[in-house]
FIPALUM-795821 format. One record per residue: x, y, z of N, C-alpha, C, O in turn; residue number from 1. Coordinates in nm, 2 decimals, always signed. Example, Ala and Ser with C-alpha at 12.3 -4.5 7.8 and 13.67 -1.06 7.14 Angstrom:
BEGIN
{n.X=+1.32 | n.Y=-0.57 | n.Z=+0.78 | ca.X=+1.23 | ca.Y=-0.45 | ca.Z=+0.78 | c.X=+1.32 | c.Y=-0.33 | c.Z=+0.78 | o.X=+1.42 | o.Y=-0.33 | o.Z=+0.85 | pos=1} .
{n.X=+1.28 | n.Y=-0.22 | n.Z=+0.71 | ca.X=+1.37 | ca.Y=-0.11 | ca.Z=+0.71 | c.X=+1.29 | c.Y=+0.00 | c.Z=+0.79 | o.X=+1.34 | o.Y=+0.11 | o.Z=+0.80 | pos=2} .
END
This chain:
BEGIN
{n.X=+0.08 | n.Y=-0.12 | n.Z=+0.00 | ca.X=+0.00 | ca.Y=+0.00 | ca.Z=+0.00 | c.X=+0.09 | c.Y=+0.12 | c.Z=+0.00 | o.X=+0.20 | o.Y=+0.13 | o.Z=+0.06 | pos=1} .
{n.X=+0.04 | n.Y=+0.23 | n.Z=-0.06 | ca.X=+0.11 | ca.Y=+0.35 | ca.Z=-0.08 | c.X=+0.02 | c.Y=+0.47 | c.Z=-0.06 | o.X=-0.11 | o.Y=+0.46 | o.Z=-0.08 | pos=2} .
{n.X=+0.07 | n.Y=+0.58 | n.Z=-0.02 | ca.X=+0.00 | ca.Y=+0.71 | ca.Z=-0.02 | c.X=+0.02 | c.Y=+0.79 | c.Z=-0.14 | o.X=+0.13 | o.Y=+0.81 | o.Z=-0.19 | pos=3} .
{n.X=-0.09 | n.Y=+0.83 | n.Z=-0.20 | ca.X=-0.09 | ca.Y=+0.92 | ca.Z=-0.32 | c.X=-0.18 | c.Y=+1.04 | c.Z=-0.30 | o.X=-0.27 | o.Y=+1.04 | o.Z=-0.22 | pos=4} .
{n.X=-0.15 | n.Y=+1.14 | n.Z=-0.37 | ca.X=-0.23 | ca.Y=+1.27 | ca.Z=-0.36 | c.X=-0.33 | c.Y=+1.27 | c.Z=-0.47 | o.X=-0.30 | o.Y=+1.25 | o.Z=-0.59 | pos=5} .
{n.X=-0.46 | n.Y=+1.29 | n.Z=-0.44 | ca.X=-0.56 | ca.Y=+1.30 | ca.Z=-0.54 | c.X=-0.61 | c.Y=+1.45 | c.Z=-0.55 | o.X=-0.66 | o.Y=+1.50 | o.Z=-0.45 | pos=6} .
{n.X=-0.60 | n.Y=+1.50 | n.Z=-0.67 | ca.X=-0.65 | ca.Y=+1.64 | ca.Z=-0.69 | c.X=-0.80 | c.Y=+1.64 | c.Z=-0.69 | o.X=-0.87 | o.Y=+1.56 | o.Z=-0.75 | pos=7} .
{n.X=-0.86 | n.Y=+1.73 | n.Z=-0.61 | ca.X=-1.00 | ca.Y=+1.74 | ca.Z=-0.60 | c.X=-1.06 | c.Y=+1.88 | c.Z=-0.62 | o.X=-1.17 | o.Y=+1.91 | o.Z=-0.58 | pos=8} .
{n.X=-0.97 | n.Y=+1.97 | n.Z=-0.68 | ca.X=-1.01 | ca.Y=+2.10 | ca.Z=-0.70 | c.X=-1.14 | c.Y=+2.12 | c.Z=-0.79 | o.X=-1.21 | o.Y=+2.22 | o.Z=-0.78 | pos=9} .
{n.X=-1.17 | n.Y=+2.02 | n.Z=-0.87 | ca.X=-1.29 | ca.Y=+2.02 | ca.Z=-0.95 | c.X=-1.41 | c.Y=+1.99 | c.Z=-0.87 | o.X=-1.52 | o.Y=+2.03 | o.Z=-0.92 | pos=10} .
{n.X=-1.41 | n.Y=+1.94 | n.Z=-0.75 | ca.X=-1.53 | ca.Y=+1.91 | ca.Z=-0.67 | c.X=-1.57 | c.Y=+2.03 | c.Z=-0.59 | o.X=-1.54 | o.Y=+2.04 | o.Z=-0.47 | pos=11} .
{n.X=-1.63 | n.Y=+2.12 | n.Z=-0.66 | ca.X=-1.67 | ca.Y=+2.25 | ca.Z=-0.59 | c.X=-1.82 | c.Y=+2.25 | c.Z=-0.54 | o.X=-1.84 | o.Y=+2.31 | o.Z=-0.44 | pos=12} .
{n.X=-1.90 | n.Y=+2.18 | n.Z=-0.61 | ca.X=-2.04 | ca.Y=+2.18 | ca.Z=-0.56 | c.X=-2.07 | c.Y=+2.06 | c.Z=-0.47 | o.X=-1.99 | o.Y=+1.97 | o.Z=-0.46 | pos=13} .
{n.X=-2.18 | n.Y=+2.06 | n.Z=-0.40 | ca.X=-2.22 | ca.Y=+1.96 | ca.Z=-0.31 | c.X=-2.24 | c.Y=+1.83 | c.Z=-0.39 | o.X=-2.20 | o.Y=+1.72 | o.Z=-0.34 | pos=14} .
{n.X=-2.30 | n.Y=+1.83 | n.Z=-0.51 | ca.X=-2.32 | ca.Y=+1.71 | ca.Z=-0.59 | c.X=-2.18 | c.Y=+1.65 | c.Z=-0.63 | o.X=-2.17 | o.Y=+1.53 | o.Z=-0.63 | pos=15} .
{n.X=-2.09 | n.Y=+1.74 | n.Z=-0.67 | ca.X=-1.95 | ca.Y=+1.69 | ca.Z=-0.71 | c.X=-1.88 | c.Y=+1.62 | c.Z=-0.59 | o.X=-1.81 | o.Y=+1.52 | o.Z=-0.61 | pos=16} .
{n.X=-1.90 | n.Y=+1.68 | n.Z=-0.47 | ca.X=-1.84 | ca.Y=+1.62 | ca.Z=-0.35 | c.X=-1.90 | c.Y=+1.49 | c.Z=-0.31 | o.X=-1.83 | o.Y=+1.40 | o.Z=-0.27 | pos=17} .
{n.X=-2.03 | n.Y=+1.48 | n.Z=-0.33 | ca.X=-2.10 | ca.Y=+1.35 | ca.Z=-0.31 | c.X=-2.05 | c.Y=+1.25 | c.Z=-0.41 | o.X=-2.03 | o.Y=+1.13 | o.Z=-0.37 | pos=18} .
{n.X=-2.04 | n.Y=+1.28 | n.Z=-0.53 | ca.X=-1.99 | ca.Y=+1.19 | ca.Z=-0.63 | c.X=-1.85 | c.Y=+1.14 | c.Z=-0.60 | o.X=-1.83 | o.Y=+1.03 | o.Z=-0.61 | pos=19} .
{n.X=-1.77 | n.Y=+1.23 | n.Z=-0.56 | ca.X=-1.63 | ca.Y=+1.20 | ca.Z=-0.52 | c.X=-1.63 | c.Y=+1.10 | c.Z=-0.40 | o.X=-1.56 | o.Y=+1.00 | o.Z=-0.40 | pos=20} .
{n.X=-1.72 | n.Y=+1.13 | n.Z=-0.30 | ca.X=-1.73 | ca.Y=+1.04 | ca.Z=-0.18 | c.X=-1.77 | c.Y=+0.90 | c.Z=-0.22 | o.X=-1.71 | o.Y=+0.80 | o.Z=-0.18 | pos=21} .
{n.X=-1.87 | n.Y=+0.89 | n.Z=-0.31 | ca.X=-1.91 | ca.Y=+0.76 | ca.Z=-0.36 | c.X=-1.80 | c.Y=+0.69 | c.Z=-0.44 | o.X=-1.78 | o.Y=+0.56 | o.Z=-0.43 | pos=22} .
{n.X=-1.73 | n.Y=+0.76 | n.Z=-0.52 | ca.X=-1.62 | ca.Y=+0.70 | ca.Z=-0.60 | c.X=-1.51 | c.Y=+0.64 | c.Z=-0.50 | o.X=-1.46 | o.Y=+0.54 | o.Z=-0.53 | pos=23} .
{n.X=-1.48 | n.Y=+0.72 | n.Z=-0.40 | ca.X=-1.38 | ca.Y=+0.67 | ca.Z=-0.30 | c.X=-1.43 | c.Y=+0.55 | c.Z=-0.23 | o.X=-1.35 | o.Y=+0.46 | o.Z=-0.21 | pos=24} .
{n.X=-1.55 | n.Y=+0.55 | n.Z=-0.19 | ca.X=-1.61 | ca.Y=+0.43 | ca.Z=-0.12 | c.X=-1.62 | c.Y=+0.31 | c.Z=-0.21 | o.X=-1.61 | o.Y=+0.20 | o.Z=-0.16 | pos=25} .
{n.X=-1.65 | n.Y=+0.33 | n.Z=-0.34 | ca.X=-1.67 | ca.Y=+0.22 | ca.Z=-0.43 | c.X=-1.54 | c.Y=+0.15 | c.Z=-0.47 | o.X=-1.55 | o.Y=+0.03 | o.Z=-0.51 | pos=26} .
{n.X=-1.43 | n.Y=+0.21 | n.Z=-0.46 | ca.X=-1.30 | ca.Y=+0.16 | ca.Z=-0.51 | c.X=-1.25 | c.Y=+0.07 | c.Z=-0.40 | o.X=-1.21 | o.Y=+0.11 | o.Z=-0.29 | pos=27} .
{n.X=-1.24 | n.Y=-0.06 | n.Z=-0.43 | ca.X=-1.18 | ca.Y=-0.16 | ca.Z=-0.33 | c.X=-1.04 | c.Y=-0.14 | c.Z=-0.30 | o.X=-0.99 | o.Y=-0.18 | o.Z=-0.19 | pos=28} .
{n.X=-0.96 | n.Y=-0.07 | n.Z=-0.38 | ca.X=-0.82 | ca.Y=-0.05 | ca.Z=-0.36 | c.X=-0.80 | c.Y=+0.07 | c.Z=-0.27 | o.X=-0.69 | o.Y=+0.09 | o.Z=-0.21 | pos=29} .
{n.X=-0.90 | n.Y=+0.15 | n.Z=-0.25 | ca.X=-0.88 | ca.Y=+0.27 | ca.Z=-0.15 | c.X=-0.90 | c.Y=+0.22 | c.Z=-0.01 | o.X=-1.01 | o.Y=+0.17 | o.Z=+0.02 | pos=30} .
{n.X=-0.80 | n.Y=+0.23 | n.Z=+0.07 | ca.X=-0.80 | ca.Y=+0.18 | ca.Z=+0.21 | c.X=-0.82 | c.Y=+0.29 | c.Z=+0.31 | o.X=-0.86 | o.Y=+0.26 | o.Z=+0.42 | pos=31} .
{n.X=-0.80 | n.Y=+0.41 | n.Z=+0.27 | ca.X=-0.82 | ca.Y=+0.52 | ca.Z=+0.36 | c.X=-0.80 | c.Y=+0.65 | c.Z=+0.29 | o.X=-0.74 | o.Y=+0.66 | o.Z=+0.18 | pos=32} .
{n.X=-0.86 | n.Y=+0.76 | n.Z=+0.34 | ca.X=-0.86 | ca.Y=+0.89 | ca.Z=+0.28 | c.X=-0.84 | c.Y=+0.99 | c.Z=+0.39 | o.X=-0.90 | o.Y=+0.99 | o.Z=+0.50 | pos=33} .
{n.X=-0.74 | n.Y=+1.08 | n.Z=+0.37 | ca.X=-0.70 | ca.Y=+1.18 | ca.Z=+0.47 | c.X=-0.69 | c.Y=+1.32 | c.Z=+0.41 | o.X=-0.67 | o.Y=+1.33 | o.Z=+0.29 | pos=34} .
{n.X=-0.71 | n.Y=+1.42 | n.Z=+0.49 | ca.X=-0.69 | ca.Y=+1.56 | ca.Z=+0.44 | c.X=-0.55 | c.Y=+1.58 | c.Z=+0.41 | o.X=-0.46 | o.Y=+1.53 | o.Z=+0.48 | pos=35} .
{n.X=-0.52 | n.Y=+1.64 | n.Z=+0.30 | ca.X=-0.38 | ca.Y=+1.67 | ca.Z=+0.26 | c.X=-0.35 | c.Y=+1.81 | c.Z=+0.31 | o.X=-0.44 | o.Y=+1.89 | o.Z=+0.36 | pos=36} .
{n.X=-0.23 | n.Y=+1.85 | n.Z=+0.30 | ca.X=-0.18 | ca.Y=+1.98 | ca.Z=+0.34 | c.X=-0.25 | c.Y=+2.09 | c.Z=+0.25 | o.X=-0.27 | o.Y=+2.20 | o.Z=+0.30 | pos=37} .
{n.X=-0.27 | n.Y=+2.06 | n.Z=+0.13 | ca.X=-0.34 | ca.Y=+2.15 | ca.Z=+0.04 | c.X=-0.49 | c.Y=+2.13 | c.Z=+0.04 | o.X=-0.53 | o.Y=+2.02 | o.Z=+0.05 | pos=38} .
{n.X=-0.56 | n.Y=+2.24 | n.Z=+0.03 | ca.X=-0.71 | ca.Y=+2.23 | ca.Z=+0.03 | c.X=-0.76 | c.Y=+2.16 | c.Z=-0.10 | o.X=-0.87 | o.Y=+2.10 | o.Z=-0.09 | pos=39} .
{n.X=-0.69 | n.Y=+2.16 | n.Z=-0.20 | ca.X=-0.74 | ca.Y=+2.11 | ca.Z=-0.33 | c.X=-0.70 | c.Y=+1.96 | c.Z=-0.35 | o.X=-0.70 | o.Y=+1.92 | o.Z=-0.47 | pos=40} .
{n.X=-0.66 | n.Y=+1.89 | n.Z=-0.25 | ca.X=-0.61 | ca.Y=+1.75 | ca.Z=-0.26 | c.X=-0.65 | c.Y=+1.67 | c.Z=-0.14 | o.X=-0.67 | o.Y=+1.72 | o.Z=-0.03 | pos=41} .
{n.X=-0.66 | n.Y=+1.54 | n.Z=-0.16 | ca.X=-0.68 | ca.Y=+1.44 | ca.Z=-0.06 | c.X=-0.56 | c.Y=+1.35 | c.Z=-0.06 | o.X=-0.50 | o.Y=+1.32 | o.Z=-0.17 | pos=42} .
{n.X=-0.52 | n.Y=+1.29 | n.Z=+0.05 | ca.X=-0.42 | ca.Y=+1.19 | ca.Z=+0.05 | c.X=-0.49 | c.Y=+1.06 | c.Z=+0.06 | o.X=-0.58 | o.Y=+1.04 | o.Z=+0.15 | pos=43} .
{n.X=-0.46 | n.Y=+0.96 | n.Z=-0.03 | ca.X=-0.53 | ca.Y=+0.84 | ca.Z=-0.04 | c.X=-0.44 | c.Y=+0.72 | c.Z=-0.02 | o.X=-0.33 | o.Y=+0.71 | o.Z=-0.08 | pos=44} .
{n.X=-0.47 | n.Y=+0.64 | n.Z=+0.08 | ca.X=-0.40 | ca.Y=+0.51 | ca.Z=+0.10 | c.X=-0.46 | c.Y=+0.41 | c.Z=+0.00 | o.X=-0.57 | o.Y=+0.37 | o.Z=+0.01 | pos=45} .
{n.X=-0.37 | n.Y=+0.37 | n.Z=-0.09 | ca.X=-0.42 | ca.Y=+0.29 | ca.Z=-0.21 | c.X=-0.34 | c.Y=+0.16 | c.Z=-0.21 | o.X=-0.22 | o.Y=+0.16 | o.Z=-0.20 | pos=46} .
{n.X=-0.42 | n.Y=+0.05 | n.Z=-0.23 | ca.X=-0.36 | ca.Y=-0.08 | ca.Z=-0.24 | c.X=-0.33 | c.Y=-0.11 | c.Z=-0.38 | o.X=-0.41 | o.Y=-0.19 | o.Z=-0.44 | pos=47} .
{n.X=-0.22 | n.Y=-0.06 | n.Z=-0.44 | ca.X=-0.19 | ca.Y=-0.08 | ca.Z=-0.57 | c.X=-0.07 | c.Y=+0.01 | c.Z=-0.61 | o.X=-0.02 | o.Y=+0.09 | o.Z=-0.53 | pos=48} .
{n.X=-0.02 | n.Y=-0.01 | n.Z=-0.73 | ca.X=+0.09 | ca.Y=+0.06 | ca.Z=-0.78 | c.X=+0.05 | c.Y=+0.20 | c.Z=-0.83 | o.X=-0.07 | o.Y=+0.23 | o.Z=-0.85 | pos=49} .
{n.X=+0.15 | n.Y=+0.29 | n.Z=-0.85 | ca.X=+0.12 | ca.Y=+0.42 | ca.Z=-0.90 | c.X=+0.04 | c.Y=+0.43 | c.Z=-1.03 | o.X=-0.05 | o.Y=+0.51 | o.Z=-1.04 | pos=50} .
{n.X=+0.08 | n.Y=+0.34 | n.Z=-1.12 | ca.X=+0.00 | ca.Y=+0.34 | ca.Z=-1.25 | c.X=-0.14 | c.Y=+0.31 | c.Z=-1.23 | o.X=-0.23 | o.Y=+0.37 | o.Z=-1.29 | pos=51} .
{n.X=-0.17 | n.Y=+0.21 | n.Z=-1.14 | ca.X=-0.31 | ca.Y=+0.17 | ca.Z=-1.11 | c.X=-0.38 | c.Y=+0.29 | c.Z=-1.05 | o.X=-0.50 | o.Y=+0.32 | o.Z=-1.08 | pos=52} .
{n.X=-0.32 | n.Y=+0.36 | n.Z=-0.96 | ca.X=-0.38 | ca.Y=+0.48 | ca.Z=-0.89 | c.X=-0.41 | c.Y=+0.58 | c.Z=-1.00 | o.X=-0.52 | o.Y=+0.64 | o.Z=-1.00 | pos=53} .
{n.X=-0.31 | n.Y=+0.61 | n.Z=-1.08 | ca.X=-0.33 | ca.Y=+0.72 | ca.Z=-1.18 | c.X=-0.44 | c.Y=+0.68 | c.Z=-1.28 | o.X=-0.52 | o.Y=+0.77 | o.Z=-1.32 | pos=54} .
{n.X=-0.45 | n.Y=+0.55 | n.Z=-1.32 | ca.X=-0.56 | ca.Y=+0.51 | ca.Z=-1.40 | c.X=-0.70 | c.Y=+0.53 | c.Z=-1.33 | o.X=-0.79 | o.Y=+0.58 | o.Z=-1.39 | pos=55} .
{n.X=-0.70 | n.Y=+0.49 | n.Z=-1.21 | ca.X=-0.83 | ca.Y=+0.50 | ca.Z=-1.13 | c.X=-0.86 | c.Y=+0.65 | c.Z=-1.11 | o.X=-0.97 | o.Y=+0.69 | o.Z=-1.14 | pos=56} .
{n.X=-0.76 | n.Y=+0.73 | n.Z=-1.07 | ca.X=-0.78 | ca.Y=+0.88 | ca.Z=-1.05 | c.X=-0.83 | c.Y=+0.95 | c.Z=-1.18 | o.X=-0.91 | o.Y=+1.04 | o.Z=-1.17 | pos=57} .
{n.X=-0.79 | n.Y=+0.90 | n.Z=-1.29 | ca.X=-0.83 | ca.Y=+0.97 | ca.Z=-1.42 | c.X=-0.98 | c.Y=+0.94 | c.Z=-1.45 | o.X=-1.04 | o.Y=+1.01 | o.Z=-1.52 | pos=58} .
{n.X=-1.03 | n.Y=+0.83 | n.Z=-1.39 | ca.X=-1.18 | ca.Y=+0.81 | ca.Z=-1.41 | c.X=-1.26 | c.Y=+0.88 | c.Z=-1.31 | o.X=-1.38 | o.Y=+0.89 | o.Z=-1.33 | pos=59} .
{n.X=-1.20 | n.Y=+0.93 | n.Z=-1.20 | ca.X=-1.28 | ca.Y=+1.00 | ca.Z=-1.10 | c.X=-1.31 | c.Y=+1.14 | c.Z=-1.14 | o.X=-1.43 | o.Y=+1.19 | o.Z=-1.13 | pos=60} .
{n.X=-1.21 | n.Y=+1.21 | n.Z=-1.18 | ca.X=-1.23 | ca.Y=+1.35 | ca.Z=-1.22 | c.X=-1.31 | c.Y=+1.36 | c.Z=-1.35 | o.X=-1.28 | o.Y=+1.28 | o.Z=-1.44 | pos=61} .
{n.X=-1.41 | n.Y=+1.45 | n.Z=-1.35 | ca.X=-1.48 | ca.Y=+1.46 | ca.Z=-1.48 | c.X=-1.39 | c.Y=+1.51 | c.Z=-1.59 | o.X=-1.30 | o.Y=+1.59 | o.Z=-1.57 | pos=62} .
{n.X=-1.42 | n.Y=+1.46 | n.Z=-1.71 | ca.X=-1.35 | ca.Y=+1.50 | ca.Z=-1.83 | c.X=-1.39 | c.Y=+1.63 | c.Z=-1.88 | o.X=-1.51 | o.Y=+1.66 | o.Z=-1.89 | pos=63} .
{n.X=-1.30 | n.Y=+1.72 | n.Z=-1.90 | ca.X=-1.32 | ca.Y=+1.85 | ca.Z=-1.95 | c.X=-1.32 | c.Y=+1.85 | c.Z=-2.10 | o.X=-1.22 | o.Y=+1.80 | o.Z=-2.16 | pos=64} .
{n.X=-1.42 | n.Y=+1.90 | n.Z=-2.16 | ca.X=-1.43 | ca.Y=+1.91 | ca.Z=-2.31 | c.X=-1.42 | c.Y=+2.05 | c.Z=-2.35 | o.X=-1.48 | o.Y=+2.14 | o.Z=-2.29 | pos=65} .
{n.X=-1.36 | n.Y=+2.08 | n.Z=-2.46 | ca.X=-1.35 | ca.Y=+2.22 | ca.Z=-2.51 | c.X=-1.47 | c.Y=+2.26 | c.Z=-2.60 | o.X=-1.47 | o.Y=+2.37 | o.Z=-2.65 | pos=66} .
END
């Protein structure tokens, strides 16, 4: 298990924060979530490698389209 930082600056509304909470709860590899030193991030205890975390994290944040 490793600690990784998850950017959450996109979760500004109550609905976005609820969505984020459910995504964190639904992921079996997430073992814990802690406040990070920065307001726009969470520290995640993740049972997997960095690449697996990055792949999962990319599905959590909404995709921005131009």
